[in-house]
MIDREN-861276 format. One record per residue: residue number from 0; y, x, z of N, C-alpha, C, CB in turn. Coordinates in steps of 0.001 Angstrom, whole numbers. Each point is the difference from the previous one (the first is absolute). Glycine has a CB too. Example, Ala and Ser with C-alpha at 12.3 -4.5 7.8 and 13.67 -1.06 7.14 Angstrom:
% MIDREN-861276
> 0,-5690,13190,7800,1190,-890,0,1200,900,0,-1173,-1892,1246 $
> 1,2223,1542,-1966,1190,820,60,1090,-770,730,-628,1184,-2145 $
***
This chain:
% MIDREN-861276
> 0,7370,28506,36463,-1385,60,-425,-625,-1397,-42,-171,2306,971 $
> 1,443,-3096,63,-550,-1351,54,597,-869,-1103,-337,238,2478 $
> 2,1622,-26,-2776,627,-809,-1048,-575,337,-1380,2098,-122,1383 $
> 3,-2438,1374,-1622,-597,359,-1286,-1409,-583,-123,1368,2117,-42 $
> 4,-2097,-2183,1142,-1333,-619,-31,117,-1502,-261,-869,1758,1594 $
> 5,1843,-2378,-967,216,-1429,-207,392,-273,-1451,693,-257,2411 $
> 6,196,1079,-2950,411,-148,-1392,-1196,174,-932,2298,842,584 $
> 7,-3130,160,-314,-1202,235,-805,-937,-1208,69,202,2482,411 $
> 8,-396,-3032,776,-890,-1154,173,528,-1216,-754,-690,879,2245 $
> 9,2002,-1097,-2197,597,-1131,-709,-148,179,-1511,1636,-332,1890 $
> 10,-1380,1528,-2398,-145,264,-1435,-1450,-150,-445,1957,1555,105 $
> 11,-2887,-1089,713,-1420,-132,-323,-402,-1473,-45,-460,2234,1074 $
> 12,896,-3005,-103,-317,-1431,33,594,-717,-1207,-74,81,2506 $
> 13,1295,269,-2883,635,-621,-1164,-754,356,-1282,2227,85,1173 $
> 14,-2658,1161,-1289,-754,431,-1183,-1323,-741,-105,1073,2252,149 $
> 15,-1770,-2387,959,-1275,-722,8,220,-1459,-378,-898,1558,1764 $
> 16,1954,-2167,-1264,296,-1400,-319,267,-180,-1490,939,-310,2301 $
> 17,-222,1238,-2907,291,-84,-1430,-1281,131,-810,2289,957,395 $
> 18,-3140,-14,-29,-1253,208,-727,-904,-1225,121,177,2477,405 $
> 19,-290,-3032,781,-878,-1149,208,516,-1268,-659,-701,1027,2127 $
> 20,1999,-1123,-2330,555,-1207,-614,55,87,-1519,1330,-347,2058 $
> 21,-1711,1482,-2628,48,159,-1452,-936,-1001,-665,561,2443,258 $
> 22,-81,-3090,-1286,-767,-1002,-730,-611,675,-1219,1504,-1896,805 $
> 23,-2806,2099,-770,-686,733,-1048,-919,-953,-758,121,2144,1346 $
> 24,-42,-2173,-2674,-933,-830,-755,-1426,517,165,1816,-552,-1653 $
> 25,-2771,-339,1506,-1396,348,236,-743,144,-1321,64,-1201,2204 $
> 26,423,2087,-3063,-645,254,-1283,-1303,755,215,2237,37,-1151 $
> 27,-3202,-258,245,-1257,736,18,-254,497,-1410,-934,-1384,1927 $
> 28,812,2706,-2076,-281,609,-1296,-1236,865,173,2458,-26,-705 $
> 29,-3514,-292,-67,-1274,705,110,-364,533,-1377,-761,-1464,1938 $
> 30,330,2728,-2004,-365,624,-1259,1192,709,-608,-1745,-1741,-363 $
> 31,1543,2248,-849,1088,702,-683,-92,-266,-1498,41,1794,1789 $
> 32,1127,-1780,-2414,67,-187,-1446,98,1355,-665,1103,-2251,266 $
> 33,-1711,2349,-1437,103,1204,-811,374,-438,-1418,-1719,1268,1435 $
> 34,2196,-336,-2265,343,-380,-1368,-1181,-684,-690,1621,1918,-113 $
> 35,-1340,-2994,-567,-1037,-775,-674,-356,-1282,727,-873,2115,-889 $
> 36,1247,-2214,2159,-230,-1240,744,983,-1061,-481,-838,1293,2015 $
> 37,433,-2537,-1918,902,-1085,-381,-122,-1143,1003,-188,644,-2441 $
> 38,1170,-1509,2420,34,-1142,903,-1046,-1016,-455,2467,375,498 $
> 39,-3464,-607,349,-1051,-961,-319,392,-1415,400,-1688,1807,289 $
> 40,2378,-1913,837,335,-1327,516,1208,100,920,-2411,-725,-171 $
> 41,3300,-251,52,1127,-136,929,59,-1468,405,1313,1951,-1056 $
> 42,-1221,-2162,2357,59,-1370,506,1013,-69,1126,-2405,-412,-641 $
> 43,3071,-718,722,941,-263,1082,-668,-1002,931,2052,462,-1472 $
> 44,-2295,-54,2703,-660,-860,983,1026,-475,1017,-2192,1222,-311 $
> 45,2373,-2540,366,908,-597,987,-752,-1122,699,2075,588,-1372 $
> 46,-2204,-452,2680,-619,-1038,821,1043,-398,1034,-2393,895,-353 $
> 47,2776,-2170,392,1066,-412,920,-409,128,1463,815,-1559,-1749 $
> 48,190,1677,2587,-241,114,1441,-395,-1350,574,1643,1893,151 $
> 49,-2266,-1833,1024,-326,-1201,773,583,204,1385,-2143,-471,-1325 $
> 50,2734,-550,1861,689,112,1287,-958,492,1080,1569,-1845,-672 $
> 51,-1202,2958,1307,-735,603,1111,-1450,331,-329,1486,-1247,1507 $
> 52,-1803,1463,-2791,-1365,343,-389,-16,1270,-827,-628,-2418,46 $
> 53,-513,3102,-2,-245,1157,-851,-623,-518,-1291,-306,1580,2000 $
> 54,828,-1137,-3136,-521,-401,-1307,-923,1107,-498,2084,-1381,-526 $
> 55,-3276,994,38,-963,972,-531,-384,-401,-1417,-882,493,2324 $
> 56,602,516,-3135,-406,-232,-1387,-922,1138,-414,2165,-1238,-543 $
> 57,-3279,919,-131,-900,1015,-559,-37,-204,-1507,-1414,112,2134 $
> 58,1674,977,-2871,29,-74,-1458,-815,1147,-578,2272,-1107,47 $
> 59,-2961,834,-1167,-724,1025,-742,666,160,-1358,-2181,-525,1206 $
> 60,2453,1769,-1572,645,327,-1270,-984,804,-838,2317,-10,1059 $
> 61,-2454,-362,-2332,-981,652,-866,633,757,-1158,-1592,-1778,619 $
> 62,2893,1868,-660,644,712,-1104,-346,-669,-1314,-76,2150,1290 $
> 63,-489,-1375,-2219,-399,-567,-1296,-1521,-164,-100,2025,1057,-1047 $
> 64,-2740,-955,2167,-1462,-140,81,-750,1098,-737,333,-2435,185 $
> 65,346,3477,-635,-643,1054,-775,338,1380,553,77,-1473,-2019 $
> 66,1183,1713,2294,476,1322,416,-297,272,1469,1793,-148,-1722 $
> 67,-1849,1425,2054,-132,425,1394,1392,133,605,-2178,1214,-496 $
> 68,2319,-1686,1712,1281,61,698,260,1429,460,-239,-2405,745 $
> 69,1465,2887,-963,398,1323,501,1014,-104,1131,-434,945,-2264 $
> 70,1240,-2010,2268,987,-170,1068,244,-1487,254,1085,2199,-617 $
> 71,-956,-2527,1908,346,-1350,437,1315,101,757,-2452,-741,137 $
> 72,3451,-29,-569,1310,-18,670,252,-1408,516,901,1863,-1486 $
> 73,-804,-1991,2806,276,-1277,651,1376,134,636,-2488,-512,434 $
> 74,3486,-77,-1063,1396,232,359,578,-1203,735,253,1507,-1986 $
> 75,45,-1321,3261,549,-1050,855,1441,-280,-402,-1521,681,1896 $
> 76,1842,-1939,-2158,1355,-377,-403,852,-486,1163,-913,-583,-2216 $
> 77,325,412,3385,767,-349,1204,528,1302,595,-1412,-2100,457 $
> 78,2592,2489,-840,556,1294,401,643,-19,1376,368,470,-2384 $
> 79,-427,-1597,3082,674,-108,1291,-898,353,1183,1426,-1747,-1008 $
> 80,-2618,2268,740,-896,389,1086,-936,-1100,445,1729,1557,718 $
> 81,-1599,-2743,-1293,-868,-1120,357,-1055,-252,-1063,1878,-1004,1280 $
> 82,-2185,2017,-2062,-950,-157,-1086,-1431,-80,482,1571,1206,-1447 $
> 83,-2437,-1549,526,-1424,-91,280,-641,1378,-139,-40,-2395,-805 $
> 84,-1189,2501,1283,-780,1218,-203,-1060,-286,-1055,408,779,2394 $
> 85,-777,248,-3131,-1036,-110,-1023,-1067,1047,295,1661,-862,-1736 $
> 86,-2921,434,1682,-1123,902,261,-1018,-181,-1119,370,-97,2526 $
> 87,-795,1205,-3125,-1053,-60,-1009,-1331,-107,732,1364,1362,-1682 $
> 88,-2111,-2434,1405,-1264,-228,699,-1209,275,-879,1150,-1693,1389 $
> 89,-944,1802,-2705,-1114,272,-893,546,507,-1331,-1421,-1776,1128 $
> 90,678,2671,-1769,400,522,-1296,1147,983,115,-764,-2112,-1034 $
> 91,1499,2276,-71,1138,901,-18,-145,1071,-1059,325,-434,2408 $
> 92,387,1559,-2256,-58,1070,-994,-1435,464,-261,2284,715,717 $
> 93,-2604,-549,-2007,-1337,406,-406,-897,-1176,-346,263,1984,1430 $
> 94,157,-3180,-1099,-767,-1209,-305,825,-900,-915,-1222,145,2221 $
> 95,646,-1250,-2650,712,-882,-930,617,-1211,691,-1558,744,-1780 $
> 96,1548,-775,3111,579,-1121,739,515,492,1349,-1558,-1628,-1156 $
> 97,2379,814,1792,471,286,1355,231,-1341,701,1086,2218,-717 $
> 98,-1534,-2302,1962,218,-1187,822,940,376,1133,-2289,-947,-580 $
> 99,3320,135,776,1053,309,969,176,-1177,956,1165,1502,-1677 $
> 100,-1050,-1187,2968,368,-990,1013,1477,168,325,-2354,-19,962 $
> 101,3105,-1065,-1014,1408,-24,374,129,-803,1284,759,199,-2423 $
> 102,69,294,3340,207,-694,1275,1473,105,369,-2380,493,763 $
> 103,3008,-1646,-526,1431,-23,295,263,198,1485,354,-1511,-1953 $
> 104,900,1776,2255,485,-32,1375,135,-1482,364,1248,2270,-197 $
> 105,-1497,-2609,1449,68,-1403,441,1346,-626,-391,-1555,529,1927 $
> 106,1467,-1660,-2627,1198,-734,-391,684,511,-1257,279,-481,2364 $
> 107,-898,1436,-3067,609,559,-1213,-957,-132,-1179,1343,1617,1393 $
> 108,-813,-1373,-2586,-763,-194,-1234,-642,1300,-479,1544,-1865,-612 $
> 109,-2368,1730,-421,-572,1142,-718,723,63,-1336,-2302,-197,1148 $
> 110,2830,1363,-1493,733,173,-1257,-261,1416,-505,1806,-1676,696 $
> 111,-2736,1813,-1647,-409,1305,-508,34,25,-1516,-1431,332,2015 $
> 112,1648,868,-2558,-261,282,-1407,-1254,859,-10,2488,-137,-707 $
> 113,-3488,-280,-67,-1252,736,-93,-55,624,-1383,-1186,-1549,1645 $
> 114,1009,2865,-1689,-125,714,-1270,-1304,777,18,2521,174,-263 $
> 115,-3333,-364,-787,-1280,681,-139,88,881,-1243,-1285,-1904,1145 $
> 116,1085,3206,-967,17,953,-1112,-1405,540,-221,2401,622,496 $
> 117,-2717,-281,-1752,-1319,549,-298,-64,584,-1390,-994,-1646,1543 $
> 118,-230,2045,-1909,-248,561,-1320,-1376,-404,-462,1518,1934,471 $
***
């Protein structure tokens, strides 16, 4: 009985370790596309890393300055788990602009593909 509990505890600990070590990209997708939407803007944002520092960047995207945004896709290209985070701080779906704050992990770069869809 004790050996089965020990085995269960070891398997549980191993499972938790695997889950916690998983490297997940930090993509952010807000809104939804429907038929008739088109790509308003695509940009590649790369900000180099700084030794032992967090890199921050704030960008505003306006699409074509006419259409309303239906979906914002912020796609992290650092697939190793050291990617930056992206937060929408103003605008977004239903408006004609979106402002995004990007923040890197200490000592790493910002590398995103930004796609703005609208109609």
